[in-house]
C-alpha positions in Angstrom: -70.8 -19.0 56.9 -70.1 -22.2 55.2 -72.7 -24.1 56.8 -75.7 -22.3 58.3 -75.7 -19.2 56.4 -74.7 -20.9 53.2 -77.7 -23.6 53.4 -80.3 -21.3 54.6 -79.5 -19.1 51.8 -79.5 -21.9 49.2 -82.6 -23.2 50.6 -84.4 -19.7 50.3 -83.2 -19.2 46.7 -84.6 -22.8 45.8 -87.8 -21.4 47.3 -87.6 -18.4 45.0 -86.4 -15.6 47.3 -83.7 -13.1 46.2 -80.9 -13.7 48.7 -78.3 -11.2 50.0 -75.5 -12.3 52.3 -73.9 -9.9 54.7 -70.3 -10.7 54.7 -69.5 -8.8 57.9 -72.3 -10.2 60.0 -71.1 -13.9 59.9 -68.3 -15.9 60.9 -66.8 -19.4 60.3 -64.6 -22.0 62.0 -61.7 -20.8 59.7 -60.4 -18.1 57.6 -60.2 -20.5 54.6 -63.7 -21.7 55.0 -65.1 -18.0 55.5 -63.2 -16.8 52.3 -64.5 -19.8 50.3 -68.3 -19.1 51.3 -68.0 -15.4 50.6 -66.0 -15.2 47.7 -66.9 -18.4 45.8 -70.4 -20.1 47.0 -72.6 -16.9 48.2 -72.0 -15.3 44.9 -73.3 -18.3 43.1 -76.2 -18.7 45.4 -77.4 -15.3 46.1 -77.9 -12.1 44.2 -75.5 -10.0 46.2 -72.5 -10.2 49.0 -72.7 -7.0 50.9 -71.5 -5.4 54.1 -74.1 -4.5 56.7 -73.7 -0.7 56.3 -74.2 -1.1 52.6 -77.3 -3.2 53.0 -78.9 -0.7 55.4 -78.1 2.1 52.8 -79.6 -0.1 50.1 -82.7 -0.5 52.3 -83.4 3.4 52.0 -84.4 2.9 48.3 -87.8 1.2 48.0 -88.0 -2.3 46.4 -87.3 -2.4 42.7 -86.4 1.3 42.8 -82.8 1.1 41.8 -81.7 4.2 40.2 -78.2 3.8 38.7 -76.2 7.1 38.1 -73.2 7.8 36.0 -70.1 7.5 38.1 -71.5 4.7 40.1 -69.2 1.9 40.9 -70.6 -1.7 39.7 -69.8 -4.6 42.1 -70.4 -8.1 41.3 -72.4 -10.6 43.6 -69.1 -11.4 45.0 -68.8 -7.8 46.1 -65.7 -7.4 43.7 -65.5 -4.2 41.6 -66.2 -4.3 37.9 -66.1 -0.7 37.0 -67.7 2.6 36.7 -71.0 3.2 35.1 -70.3 5.5 32.1 -73.9 5.8 30.6 -77.2 4.7 31.8 -79.5 3.9 28.8 -83.4 3.2 29.6 -85.3 0.6 27.6 -86.2 1.5 23.9 -88.6 -0.6 21.6 -85.4 -2.5 20.4 -83.4 -3.0 23.4 -83.5 -3.6 27.0 -82.2 -0.9 29.4 -78.6 -1.1 30.4 -75.4 0.3 31.9 -72.3 0.9 30.2 -69.2 0.0 31.7 -66.3 0.7 29.7 -63.5 -1.9 29.4 -61.1 -2.1 32.2 -58.2 -4.4 33.7 -60.1 -7.6 34.0 -62.8 -7.2 31.2 -61.1 -6.2 28.0 -64.2 -4.9 26.4 -67.2 -2.6 26.9 -69.8 -4.2 28.8 -73.5 -3.5 28.4 -75.1 -4.7 31.8 -78.7 -5.2 31.5 -80.7 -3.1 34.0 -82.4 -6.3 35.1 -79.2 -7.6 36.6 -78.9 -4.8 39.1 -80.3 -5.8 42.3 -79.3 -3.0 45.0 -77.6 0.5 45.1 -76.2 1.7 48.3 -74.9 5.1 48.1 -72.6 5.2 44.9 -72.2 1.6 44.9 -74.4 -0.6 42.6 -74.4 -4.6 42.9 -75.4 -7.0 40.2 -76.4 -10.5 40.3 -73.2 -11.9 38.5 -69.9 -12.5 40.1 -67.1 -10.3 38.6 -65.1 -13.5 37.2 -68.3 -14.4 35.2 -69.0 -11.0 33.9 -66.5 -11.4 31.2 -68.2 -14.6 29.9 -71.6 -12.9 29.8 -73.1 -12.1 26.5 -73.0 -8.3 27.2 -70.9 -7.2 24.1 -73.7 -4.9 22.9 -77.2 -4.0 24.4 -79.7 -6.9 24.8 -82.5 -7.0 22.0 -86.0 -7.1 23.2 -87.0 -9.9 20.8 -83.9 -11.9 21.8 -84.5 -11.4 25.7 -87.9 -12.6 25.1 -86.9 -15.7 23.3 -84.9 -16.6 26.5 -88.0 -16.3 28.7 -89.8 -19.1 26.9 -93.4 -19.7 26.8 -95.8 -17.3 29.2 -97.0 -19.4 32.1 -100.5 -19.4 30.7 -99.3 -21.5 27.7 -97.6 -24.1 29.9 -99.7 -27.3 30.2 -97.6 -28.5 33.4 -95.1 -26.9 35.7 -92.2 -28.9 37.3 -90.9 -28.3 40.6 -89.0 -29.9 43.4 -90.8 -30.8 46.7 -89.5 -31.1 50.3 -88.6 -34.4 51.5 -90.2 -33.6 54.7 -93.6 -33.2 52.9 -93.3 -36.8 51.7 -93.2 -40.1 53.2 -90.6 -42.7 52.0 -91.6 -46.3 51.6 -89.3 -49.2 50.4 -90.3 -50.6 46.9 -88.2 -53.6 45.3 -85.1 -52.7 47.1 -85.3 -49.0 46.4 -87.0 -45.9 47.9 -90.1 -44.4 46.3 -91.5 -41.3 47.6 -95.4 -41.3 48.5 -97.3 -38.0 49.0 -99.0 -37.5 52.3 
């Protein structure tokens, strides 16, 4: 959990893949290292932490076809329960679509979770890409406005002159220059 699965998932996330960790299909050298990986690191790296049976149920929904229902239970990416969906609102000209989850023990206000945060649905369990303990810090006090959301995305790709990215060290050679190391493309 804390070595192979975590590093593989991190590499996949950095390469742009959506990562789902299956908590009951992995192990670790100790219970504390397993719990740290599953409860802390995986939710920050991946989109969801699920059990195998939940994942297999979620596979029955076509990709991108997550139909949340009133009464579904919402879980964070750490698999911890956030609350029950009270209302599902589709997008309008003014706002993005969202789930209304009423205030509860952990979150002291109603939460308007954007539909874009929903990554999977397994039966009546819905998974979002934010850990439970972070949900209360998200700006989800009201539905997200369309104009506000577009501003967060920045410029369209066609308007960007140059894109930046990271490159794998294995795709470059290293040469010593002035006591330092400089990467040279092959």
